[in-house]
MOPAC internal coordinates of N, CA, C and O (Angstrom, degrees):
PM7 1SCF
backbone

  N    0.0000 0     0.00 0     0.00 0    0    0    0
  C    1.4463 1     0.00 0     0.00 0    1    0    0
  C    1.5230 1   107.73 1     0.00 0    2    1    0
  O    1.2310 1   120.44 1   -50.57 1    3    2    1
  N    1.3179 1   116.77 1   129.43 1    3    2    1
  C    1.4621 1   121.47 1   176.80 1    5    3    2
  C    1.5225 1   109.88 1   -94.50 1    6    5    3
  O    1.2310 1   120.94 1   -40.64 1    7    6    5
  N    1.2937 1   115.80 1   139.36 1    7    6    5
  C    1.4623 1   120.89 1   175.44 1    9    7    6
  C    1.5264 1   108.61 1   -79.96 1   10    9    7
  O    1.2310 1   119.80 1   -26.40 1   11   10    9
  N    1.3233 1   117.98 1   153.60 1   11   10    9
  C    1.4629 1   120.64 1   177.00 1   13   11   10
  C    1.5285 1   110.68 1   -54.66 1   14   13   11
  O    1.2310 1   121.29 1   -44.02 1   15   14   13
  N    1.3244 1   115.15 1   135.98 1   15   14   13
  C    1.4528 1   120.71 1   178.46 1   17   15   14
  C    1.5235 1   114.77 1    90.78 1   18   17   15
  O    1.2310 1   120.07 1   170.54 1   19   18   17
  N    1.3385 1   117.47 1    -9.46 1   19   18   17
  C    1.4604 1   121.41 1   178.78 1   21   19   18
  C    1.5297 1   108.35 1   -85.44 1   22   21   19
  O    1.2310 1   120.55 1   -45.84 1   23   22   21
  N    1.3193 1   116.55 1   134.16 1   23   22   21
  C    1.4630 1   121.09 1   179.58 1   25   23   22
  C    1.5319 1   109.38 1   -71.69 1   26   25   23
  O    1.2310 1   120.82 1   -47.98 1   27   26   25
  N    1.3096 1   116.03 1   132.02 1   27   26   25
  C    1.4691 1   120.70 1   179.46 1   29   27   26
  C    1.5249 1   109.88 1   -70.83 1   30   29   27
  O    1.2310 1   119.85 1   -33.83 1   31   30   29
  N    1.3158 1   117.89 1   146.17 1   31   30   29
  C    1.4686 1   120.44 1   176.76 1   33   31   30
  C    1.5276 1   110.37 1   -69.11 1   34   33   31
  O    1.2310 1   120.68 1   -22.98 1   35   34   33
  N    1.3078 1   116.31 1   157.02 1   35   34   33
  C    1.4677 1   121.03 1   179.10 1   37   35   34
  C    1.5283 1   109.77 1   -65.20 1   38   37   35
  O    1.2310 1   120.64 1   -39.83 1   39   38   37
  N    1.3340 1   116.38 1   140.17 1   39   38   37
  C    1.4589 1   120.81 1   175.50 1   41   39   38
  C    1.5169 1   109.75 1  -157.65 1   42   41   39
  O    1.2310 1   120.88 1   -19.35 1   43   42   41
  N    1.3173 1   115.92 1   160.65 1   43   42   41
  C    1.4596 1   124.09 1   174.56 1   45   43   42
  C    1.5180 1   107.47 1  -121.84 1   46   45   43
  O    1.2310 1   120.49 1   -41.28 1   47   46   45
  N    1.3306 1   116.67 1   138.72 1   47   46   45
  C    1.4626 1   121.49 1   178.67 1   49   47   46
  C    1.5220 1   109.94 1  -137.32 1   50   49   47
  O    1.2310 1   120.29 1   -35.05 1   51   50   49
  N    1.3396 1   117.04 1   144.95 1   51   50   49
  C    1.4666 1   119.48 1   175.33 1   53   51   50
  C    1.5249 1   110.83 1   -82.71 1   54   53   51
  O    1.2310 1   120.89 1   -30.89 1   55   54   53
  N    1.3334 1   115.90 1   149.11 1   55   54   53
  C    1.4611 1   119.96 1   173.54 1   57   55   54
  C    1.5254 1   108.80 1   -90.97 1   58   57   55
  O    1.2310 1   120.26 1     6.92 1   59   58   57
  N    1.3191 1   117.11 1  -173.08 1   59   58   57
  C    1.4692 1   121.50 1  -176.08 1   61   59   58
  C    1.5232 1   112.83 1   -64.46 1   62   61   59
  O    1.2310 1   120.07 1   162.48 1   63   62   61
  N    1.3432 1   117.47 1   -17.52 1   63   62   61
  C    1.4594 1   121.19 1   179.42 1   65   63   62
  C    1.5252 1   112.64 1  -101.19 1   66   65   63
  O    1.2310 1   120.29 1  -177.65 1   67   66   65
  N    1.3413 1   117.05 1     2.35 1   67   66   65
  C    1.4475 1   120.96 1   179.32 1   69   67   66
  C    1.5227 1   114.20 1    89.67 1   70   69   67
  O    1.2310 1   119.61 1   178.04 1   71   70   69
  N    1.3363 1   118.36 1    -1.96 1   71   70   69
  C    1.4692 1   121.37 1   177.05 1   73   71   70
  C    1.5243 1   108.87 1   -74.50 1   74   73   71
  O    1.2310 1   121.06 1   -44.36 1   75   74   73
  N    1.3295 1   115.58 1   135.64 1   75   74   73
  C    1.4621 1   120.31 1  -178.39 1   77   75   74
  C    1.5323 1   111.24 1   -85.72 1   78   77   75
  O    1.2310 1   121.10 1   -37.36 1   79   78   77
  N    1.3203 1   115.50 1   142.64 1   79   78   77
  C    1.4610 1   122.71 1   177.61 1   81   79   78
  C    1.5150 1   108.10 1  -132.94 1   82   81   79
  O    1.2310 1   120.71 1   -44.31 1   83   82   81
  N    1.3326 1   116.25 1   135.69 1   83   82   81
  C    1.4618 1   120.24 1  -179.72 1   85   83   82
  C    1.5218 1   109.52 1  -106.74 1   86   85   83
  O    1.2310 1   121.25 1   -33.01 1   87   86   85
  N    1.3123 1   115.22 1   146.99 1   87   86   85
  C    1.4603 1   120.22 1   176.15 1   89   87   86
  C    1.5242 1   110.06 1   -63.07 1   90   89   87
  O    1.2310 1   120.35 1   143.29 1   91   90   89
  N    1.3291 1   116.93 1   -36.71 1   91   90   89
  C    1.4641 1   120.35 1  -178.73 1   93   91   90
  C    1.5286 1   111.28 1   -59.13 1   94   93   91
  O    1.2310 1   119.95 1   141.71 1   95   94   93
  N    1.3344 1   117.71 1   -38.29 1   95   94   93
  C    1.4665 1   121.75 1   179.63 1   97   95   94
  C    1.5311 1   111.33 1   -66.52 1   98   97   95
  O    1.2310 1   120.58 1   154.55 1   99   98   97
  N    1.3221 1   116.49 1   -25.45 1   99   98   97
  C    1.4642 1   121.22 1  -178.31 1  101   99   98
  C    1.5246 1   112.56 1   -97.21 1  102  101   99
  O    1.2310 1   119.84 1  -178.93 1  103  102  101
  N    1.3239 1   117.92 1     1.07 1  103  102  101
  C    1.4650 1   122.48 1  -178.41 1  105  103  102
  C    1.5310 1   109.50 1   -53.57 1  106  105  103
  O    1.2310 1   120.48 1   -46.73 1  107  106  105
  N    1.3249 1   116.69 1   133.27 1  107  106  105
  C    1.4567 1   122.02 1  -178.98 1  109  107  106
  C    1.5178 1   113.51 1    95.48 1  110  109  107
  O    1.2310 1   120.34 1   174.87 1  111  110  109
  N    1.3269 1   116.95 1    -5.13 1  111  110  109
  C    1.4633 1   122.60 1   178.66 1  113  111  110
  C    1.5265 1   108.77 1  -116.68 1  114  113  111
  O    1.2310 1   120.50 1   -22.07 1  115  114  113
  N    1.3156 1   116.66 1   157.93 1  115  114  113
  C    1.4539 1   119.74 1   172.40 1  117  115  114
  C    1.5263 1   108.06 1   -72.06 1  118  117  115
  O    1.2310 1   120.54 1   -41.98 1  119  118  117
  N    1.3205 1   116.57 1   138.02 1  119  118  117
  C    1.4614 1   121.70 1  -179.12 1  121  119  118
  C    1.5227 1   108.34 1  -128.98 1  122  121  119
  O    1.2310 1   120.84 1   -49.65 1  123  122  121
  N    1.3136 1   116.00 1   130.35 1  123  122  121
  C    1.4616 1   121.67 1   176.25 1  125  123  122
  C    1.5171 1   107.57 1  -121.92 1  126  125  123
  O    1.2310 1   120.76 1   -56.88 1  127  126  125
  N    1.3165 1   116.16 1   123.12 1  127  126  125
  C    1.4600 1   121.05 1   175.75 1  129  127  126
  C    1.5193 1   108.47 1  -103.76 1  130  129  127
  O    1.2310 1   120.89 1   -46.63 1  131  130  129
  N    1.3106 1   115.90 1   133.37 1  131  130  129
  C    1.4584 1   121.17 1   179.95 1  133  131  130
  C    1.5192 1   107.44 1  -134.61 1  134  133  131
  O    1.2310 1   120.41 1   -51.70 1  135  134  133
  N    1.2951 1   116.83 1   128.30 1  135  134  133
  C    1.4547 1   120.10 1   178.66 1  137  135  134
  C    1.5190 1   109.32 1  -147.44 1  138  137  135
  O    1.2310 1   121.69 1   -19.19 1  139  138  137
  N    1.2928 1   114.36 1   160.81 1  139  138  137
  C    1.4523 1   122.26 1   177.88 1  141  139  138
  C    1.5187 1   107.58 1  -115.37 1  142  141  139
  O    1.2310 1   119.35 1   -76.20 1  143  142  141
  N    1.3250 1   118.85 1   103.80 1  143  142  141
  C    1.4565 1   120.75 1  -175.39 1  145  143  142
  C    1.5207 1   114.22 1   -59.91 1  146  145  143
  O    1.2310 1   119.83 1   153.07 1  147  146  145
  N    1.3140 1   117.93 1   -26.93 1  147  146  145
  C    1.4614 1   119.17 1  -178.54 1  149  147  146
  C    1.5104 1   112.76 1  -100.22 1  150  149  147
  O    1.2310 1   119.69 1  -172.94 1  151  150  149
  N    1.3332 1   118.19 1     7.06 1  151  150  149
  C    1.4523 1   120.57 1   178.93 1  153  151  150
  C    1.5200 1   109.82 1   -62.76 1  154  153  151
  O    1.2310 1   120.62 1   -39.12 1  155  154  153
  N    1.2936 1   116.42 1   140.88 1  155  154  153
  C    1.4647 1   123.72 1   178.73 1  157  155  154
  C    1.5303 1   113.13 1    62.64 1  158  157  155
  O    1.2310 1   120.22 1  -155.08 1  159  158  157
  N    1.3240 1   117.18 1    24.92 1  159  158  157
  C    1.4633 1   120.39 1   175.21 1  161  159  158
  C    1.5203 1   108.73 1  -122.08 1  162  161  159
  O    1.2310 1   119.94 1   -29.86 1  163  162  161
  N    1.3186 1   117.72 1   150.14 1  163  162  161
  C    1.4658 1   119.44 1   178.43 1  165  163  162
  C    1.5310 1   111.88 1   -67.69 1  166  165  163
  O    1.2310 1   120.68 1   -29.83 1  167  166  165
  N    1.2899 1   116.30 1   150.17 1  167  166  165
  C    1.4447 1   120.31 1   173.79 1  169  167  166
  C    1.4535 1   113.13 1   105.34 1  170  169  167
  O    1.2310 1   120.10 1   180.00 1  171  170  169

């Protein structure tokens, strides 16, 4: 968990189409990450 004001570590994540996006490329912009931890899992 990051505290407010702490810089997030560098990472790359795929979007819904499989295209990769890096946090570094988005530096200077607002970034919102949204995910569903139980998506594609039984139950």
